[in-house]
C-alpha positions in Angstrom: 0.0 0.0 0.0 1.1 3.6 -0.6 2.0 4.5 3.0 5.6 5.3 3.1 6.7 8.9 3.9 8.6 9.0 0.6 5.3 8.5 -1.2 3.3 11.0 0.9 0.3 12.5 -0.8 -0.6 16.2 -0.8 -4.0 17.6 0.2 -4.9 17.7 -3.5 -4.1 13.9 -3.8 -5.9 12.8 -0.6 -8.3 15.5 0.8 -10.8 13.0 2.3 -10.1 10.9 5.4 -12.2 8.1 6.8 -11.7 6.6 10.2 -13.5 3.4 11.4 -13.2 2.0 14.9 -12.5 -1.7 15.1 -15.2 -4.0 16.5 -16.4 -0.9 18.4 -19.2 -2.3 20.7 -17.3 -5.5 21.5 -14.0 -3.6 22.1 -15.7 -1.3 24.6 -17.2 -4.3 26.5 -13.7 -5.9 26.6 -12.2 -2.6 27.9 -14.8 -2.5 30.7 -14.2 -6.2 31.5 -10.6 -7.3 30.9 -11.5 -10.9 31.7 -13.1 -11.0 28.2 -9.8 -10.3 26.5 -8.8 -13.0 24.1 -12.2 -14.6 24.1 -14.9 -14.7 21.4 -17.1 -11.7 22.3 -20.1 -10.3 20.5 -22.7 -7.6 21.2 -26.2 -8.4 20.0 -29.3 -10.2 20.8 -28.7 -13.6 22.4 -32.1 -15.2 21.8 -33.3 -17.1 18.7 -34.3 -14.0 16.8 -31.3 -11.9 17.8 -28.6 -10.6 15.5 -24.9 -9.9 16.0 -24.1 -6.2 16.0 -20.3 -6.3 16.7 -17.9 -9.2 16.9 -14.4 -9.3 18.3 -11.6 -10.6 16.1 -11.5 -13.8 18.2 -15.1 -14.4 17.2 -14.5 -13.5 13.6 -11.8 -16.2 13.4 -14.7 -18.7 13.8 -16.6 -17.0 11.0 -18.9 -14.8 13.1 -19.7 -11.5 11.5 -22.0 -8.5 12.2 -25.6 -8.8 11.0 -25.4 -12.6 11.4 -28.3 -14.3 13.2 -27.2 -15.2 16.7 -28.3 -18.8 16.3 -25.9 -19.2 13.3 -23.1 -17.5 15.3 -23.5 -19.9 18.2 -23.3 -22.9 15.8 -20.0 -21.5 14.4 -18.6 -20.7 17.8 -20.2 -22.7 20.7 -18.1 -20.7 23.3 -19.4 -17.4 21.9 -20.1 -14.7 24.6 -23.1 -12.5 23.5 -23.6 -9.4 25.5 -26.6 -7.0 25.3 -25.9 -3.5 24.0 -25.1 -0.6 26.4 -25.6 2.4 24.2 -25.0 4.9 26.9 -21.4 3.6 27.2 -20.9 3.4 23.5 -22.1 7.0 23.1 -19.7 8.1 25.8 -16.8 6.6 23.8 -18.2 8.0 20.6 -18.2 11.5 22.0 -14.5 11.1 23.0 -13.8 9.8 19.6 -15.4 12.8 17.9 -13.5 15.1 20.2 -10.2 13.6 19.0 -11.2 14.0 15.4 -12.4 17.6 16.1 -8.9 18.4 17.3 -7.6 17.6 13.8 -10.4 19.4 12.0 -13.9 20.6 12.7 -14.8 19.7 9.1 -16.0 16.1 9.9 -19.1 14.1 9.4 -20.0 11.3 11.8 -21.6 8.1 10.5 -23.2 6.3 13.4 -21.1 6.1 16.6 -17.9 4.6 15.2 -17.2 6.1 11.8 -16.2 9.6 10.7 -15.4 11.3 7.4 -13.2 14.4 7.5 -12.3 17.0 4.9 -8.6 18.0 5.3 -8.6 20.8 2.8 -9.4 23.3 5.5 -6.0 22.6 7.0 -4.1 23.7 3.8 -2.8 26.9 5.5 -1.3 24.9 8.3 0.8 22.9 6.0 -0.7 19.6 7.1 0.4 16.4 5.3 -2.5 13.9 5.0 -0.5 10.8 5.7 1.2 12.2 8.8 -2.2 13.5 10.1 -3.8 10.1 9.6 -1.1 8.3 11.5 -1.2 10.9 14.3 -5.0 10.6 14.6 -4.7 6.8 14.8 -2.0 7.1 17.6 -4.2 9.4 19.6 -7.2 7.1 19.3 -5.0 4.1 20.4 -3.5 6.1 23.3 -6.4 8.0 24.7 -9.4 5.7 24.0 -7.4 2.4 24.0 -9.3 1.4 20.8 -8.0 0.2 17.5 -9.1 1.8 14.2 -8.4 1.9 10.5 -7.8 5.1 8.6 -8.2 5.6 4.9 -7.2 8.5 2.7 -8.5 9.2 -0.8 -9.6 11.8 -3.3 -13.2 11.2 -2.5 -15.5 9.4 0.0 -15.6 6.2 -2.0 -11.9 5.6 -1.9 -11.4 6.8 1.6 -13.9 4.3 2.9 -12.5 1.5 0.8 -9.1 2.4 2.2 -10.1 2.3 5.8 -11.6 -1.1 5.4 -8.4 -2.3 3.7 -6.3 -0.9 6.5 -7.9 -3.0 9.2 -7.1 -6.6 10.3 -9.0 -9.4 8.5 -9.4 -13.1 8.9 -8.1 -15.5 6.2 -8.7 -19.3 6.7 -9.4 -18.6 10.5 -6.1 -16.8 10.8 -6.1 -13.1 11.8 -4.0 -11.1 9.4 -2.9 -7.7 10.8 -3.8 -4.5 9.0 -1.5 -1.7 8.0 -3.5 0.8 10.1 -3.5 3.6 7.5 -4.0 3.3 3.7 -3.8 6.0 1.1 -5.3 5.2 -2.3 -3.1 6.6 -5.0 -4.3 6.8 -8.6 -2.5 3.6 -9.5 -4.1 1.8 -6.5 -7.5 3.2 -7.6 -7.2 1.6 -11.0 -6.1 -1.7 -9.4 -9.0 -1.8 -7.0 -11.6 -0.9 -9.7 -10.3 -3.9 -11.7 -10.2 -6.4 -8.8 -13.0 -5.5 -6.4 -16.4 -7.3 -6.3 -19.5 -5.2 -6.6 -20.3 -6.1 -3.0 -17.4 -3.8 -1.9 -19.2 -0.7 -3.2 -21.0 1.7 -0.9 -24.7 0.9 -0.7 -24.5 -2.6 -2.2 -26.0 -4.9 0.3 -26.9 -8.6 -0.1 -30.2 -7.9 -1.9 -28.6 -5.5 -4.4 -25.6 -7.7 -4.9 -28.0 -10.6 -5.7 -29.7 -8.6 -8.4 -26.4 -7.6 -9.9 -25.2 -11.2 -9.9 -28.4 -12.3 -11.6 -27.5 -9.7 -14.3 -24.0 -11.2 -14.6 -22.4 -8.3 -12.9 -20.1 -9.6 -10.2 -17.1 -7.2 -10.4 -16.8 -3.5 -10.4 -15.2 -3.6 -13.8 -18.4 -5.2 -15.1 -20.4 -2.1 -14.2 -18.3 0.1 -16.4 -19.5 -1.8 -19.4 -23.2 -1.9 -18.6 -25.8 0.6 -20.0 -27.1 2.8 -17.2 -30.7 2.7 -18.6 -30.6 -1.1 -18.5 -29.4 -1.1 -14.9 -32.0 1.4 -13.8 -34.8 -1.0 -14.9 -33.6 -3.4 -12.3 -32.3 -1.2 -9.5 -34.0 2.2 -10.0 -32.5 5.3 -11.7 -30.8 6.7 -8.6 -29.0 3.5 -7.6 -28.0 2.8 -11.2 -26.5 6.2 -11.7 -24.6 5.9 -8.4 -23.1 2.5 -9.1 -22.0 3.5 -12.6 -20.3 6.6 -11.2 -18.6 4.5 -8.5 -17.4 2.1 -11.1 -15.6 5.0 -12.8 -14.2 6.1 -9.4 -16.4 9.2 -9.3 -18.1 10.2 -6.0 -19.3 13.8 -5.7 -20.6 13.6 -2.1 -19.2 16.2 0.2 -18.3 15.9 3.8 -21.4 17.3 5.6 -20.9 18.7 9.1 -23.8 19.1 11.5 -26.0 16.8 9.6 -29.6 17.5 10.5 -31.4 14.7 12.3 -34.3 13.5 10.1 -36.0 10.9 12.4 -35.6 8.9 15.6 -37.3 5.9 16.9 -37.3 2.6 18.8 -38.0 -0.9 17.5 -38.1 -4.3 19.2 -37.9 -7.9 17.9 -39.8 -10.1 20.3 -38.6 -13.5 21.5 -42.1 -14.8 21.2 -44.3 -13.1 18.6 -47.3 -11.0 19.8 -50.6 -12.7 18.9 -53.2 -10.3 20.4 -54.1 -6.6 19.8 -53.8 -5.9 23.5 -50.2 -7.1 23.6 -49.2 -4.9 20.6 -51.0 -1.9 22.1 -49.2 -2.4 25.4 -45.8 -2.4 23.6 -46.9 0.8 21.8 -47.0 2.5 25.2 -43.5 1.3 26.0 -42.1 2.4 22.7 -43.8 5.8 23.0 -42.1 6.4 26.3 -38.7 5.7 24.8 -39.2 8.0 21.8 -40.7 10.7 23.9 -37.7 10.8 26.3 -35.4 10.9 23.3 -37.3 13.8 21.8 -37.2 15.8 25.1 -33.5 15.1 25.5 -33.0 17.0 22.3 -35.5 19.8 23.0 -37.7 18.8 20.0 -41.2 17.8 19.3 -42.4 15.6 16.3 -45.3 16.2 14.0 -45.2 12.9 12.1 -45.4 9.5 13.8 -44.9 6.2 12.0 -45.6 2.6 13.2 -43.8 -0.3 11.6 -44.9 -3.9 12.0 -43.2 -7.1 10.8 -45.0 -10.4 10.9 -43.8 -14.0 11.2 -43.8 -14.4 7.5 -41.3 -11.4 7.4 -43.7 -9.1 5.6 -43.5 -5.6 6.9 -46.0 -2.7 6.7 -46.1 0.8 8.1 -48.7 3.4 8.9 -48.0 7.2 9.4 -49.9 10.2 10.7 -48.9 13.9 10.5 -50.3 16.1 13.3 -51.1 19.8 13.2 -48.9 20.2 16.3 -45.7 18.6 17.7 -45.6 16.1 20.5 -43.1 14.9 23.0 -45.4 13.4 25.6 -45.6 9.6 26.2 -49.4 9.6 26.3 -49.7 11.8 23.3 -47.5 9.5 21.3 -49.2 6.5 22.6 -52.7 7.7 21.5 -51.6 8.1 17.9 -49.4 5.0 17.8 -52.2 2.8 19.1 -54.7 4.3 16.6 -52.2 3.5 13.7 -51.9 -0.1 15.0 -55.7 -0.5 15.2 -55.9 0.4 11.5 -53.9 -2.7 10.6 -55.3 -6.2 10.2 -53.4 -8.2 13.0 -54.5 -11.6 11.9 -50.8 -12.7 11.8 -48.3 -12.9 14.7 -46.2 -9.7 15.1 -42.4 -10.4 15.5 -41.3 -6.7 15.4 -42.8 -3.4 16.4 -41.2 0.0 15.7 -42.3 3.6 16.4 -40.6 6.5 14.7 -40.9 10.2 15.0 -40.0 12.8 12.3 -40.9 16.3 11.0 -39.2 17.9 14.0 -39.8 21.4 15.5 -37.9 23.0 18.3 -39.8 22.7 21.5 -40.1 26.4 21.9 -41.6 26.8 18.4 -44.4 24.3 19.0 -47.9 25.8 18.7 -50.6 23.5 20.1 -53.9 25.0 18.9 -57.0 24.8 21.0 -58.9 23.8 18.0 -57.9 22.4 14.6 -59.0 21.0 11.3 -57.2 18.0 10.0 -57.9 15.4 7.2 -57.7 11.9 8.7 -58.7 8.5 7.4 -61.4 7.7 10.0 -63.0 8.8 13.3 -60.6 6.6 15.3 -57.6 8.7 14.1 -59.5 12.0 14.7 -60.3 11.0 18.2 -56.7 9.8 18.8 -55.3 13.2 17.5 -57.7 15.0 19.9 -56.6 12.9 22.9 -52.9 13.4 21.8 -53.4 17.1 21.8 -55.0 17.0 25.3 -52.2 14.9 26.7 -49.5 17.2 25.2 -51.1 20.3 26.8 -52.2 18.9 30.2 -49.1 16.9 31.0 -46.4 19.5 30.4 -45.7 20.2 34.0 -45.5 16.5 34.9 -43.1 15.9 32.0 -40.8 18.7 33.1 -40.9 17.5 36.7 -40.1 13.9 35.8 -37.3 14.9 33.5 -35.8 17.2 36.2 -35.8 14.4 38.8 -34.2 12.0 36.4 -31.4 14.5 35.5 -30.7 14.9 39.2 -31.0 11.4 40.5 -30.7 9.1 37.5 -32.8 7.6 34.8 -34.5 5.0 37.0 -35.2 7.2 39.9 -38.8 7.9 39.0 -41.4 6.8 36.4 -45.0 6.2 35.6 -47.0 3.0 35.9 -46.2 1.9 32.3 -42.5 1.9 33.2 -43.0 -0.9 35.8 -41.7 -4.3 34.8 -41.4 -7.6 36.8 -37.9 -6.5 37.8 -39.1 -3.1 39.1 -38.8 0.4 37.5 -37.0 0.3 34.2 -36.6 3.5 32.1 -35.3 2.4 28.7 -33.6 4.8 26.4 -33.7 5.1 22.7 -31.7 2.2 21.0 -31.8 0.3 24.2 -31.4 -3.4 25.1 -33.7 -4.6 22.4 -31.8 -3.0 19.5 -30.4 -6.3 18.2 -33.3 -8.6 19.1 -34.2 -10.3 22.3 -31.5 -10.8 24.9 -32.4 -14.4 25.7 -35.2 -16.9 25.9 -38.5 -15.6 27.2 
């Protein structure tokens, strides 16, 4: 790889940096519990319907990967340790990670908790050399966070991300092969990769898209250069076709976007045993609404659009949405609308996943809840639900503020409402909580 100081690129050659933390969730768990070091550790859902979110390299040597069903992972590695997610802890490390990147340049764009793009062109006046900056950033992450990472440099986002992946350790025939740590993609290396890489390596090509491409006889990036874009668009859609053809030429016009605006937030749960009654689903709507409402208030926002997603045992999914004439951040207000949306669905099949999502945000201070309103809805049930939602949003404001203040002072689980009570006692779950990767264990 082109990493030697003698072959150091200029900012014009490598303006975009991508850094990706190694096995982030699993690595944080091992840091907090050193007895796990050297053992196959994963973070995910441990029950039958759980999935693996993050796998240590010891687990990867057995063939365990992220997004793999937990039952498959256990067959590959009977000694596998699967831990539930602790997003508060991962967010703490992510903030520290972003702080280190910010010391290099404020022109960075987070992707999730463990990835960042940075535009180094703003450092031109400081005489920064990209390769030296990349190595120094990696050293700081290793020293201050005690986490490993891969860093990639390229002329655009496409090559920077490909480079960071190439820089990390990988498993070959159950043997861990160390990575170089930092990779810069020179023009010569670009040509080599575009001739050798499979289509699955390209950004946005998941298993489903890769399957469609393979059915068309397109297995390698070099194959995409030869295909007619109009032909490809009939199978993948015009936007994806144009993107893939551009990537195959090495073109990527996406900019590094700082302060990316939050579009939506939500909470979903895969159940260990599918829900078979309307009452069960409605009860979980109340729990989901509490999680989403607390996440909204933590950001000082209200949401005007609420969406419910249901997935059934046959893996078919459907969604229902409602846009309100006012914003909500109250548990009962969200519950009223979510339950009305669920009631509009035929629940003749068992429900294996329920999700509730909020969007169309307003700042809390800008929310105008009118005493009366006119709104087009699909039926009287929704009209009544919107009316009840408005009443809860207005009448419970003082209670919401009081509960939030007590939780800030004395902890998340210091106080709650009746719907927060579980068999183990009071449990205030946050957004992206313990059910993010499926059930923790057998019901």
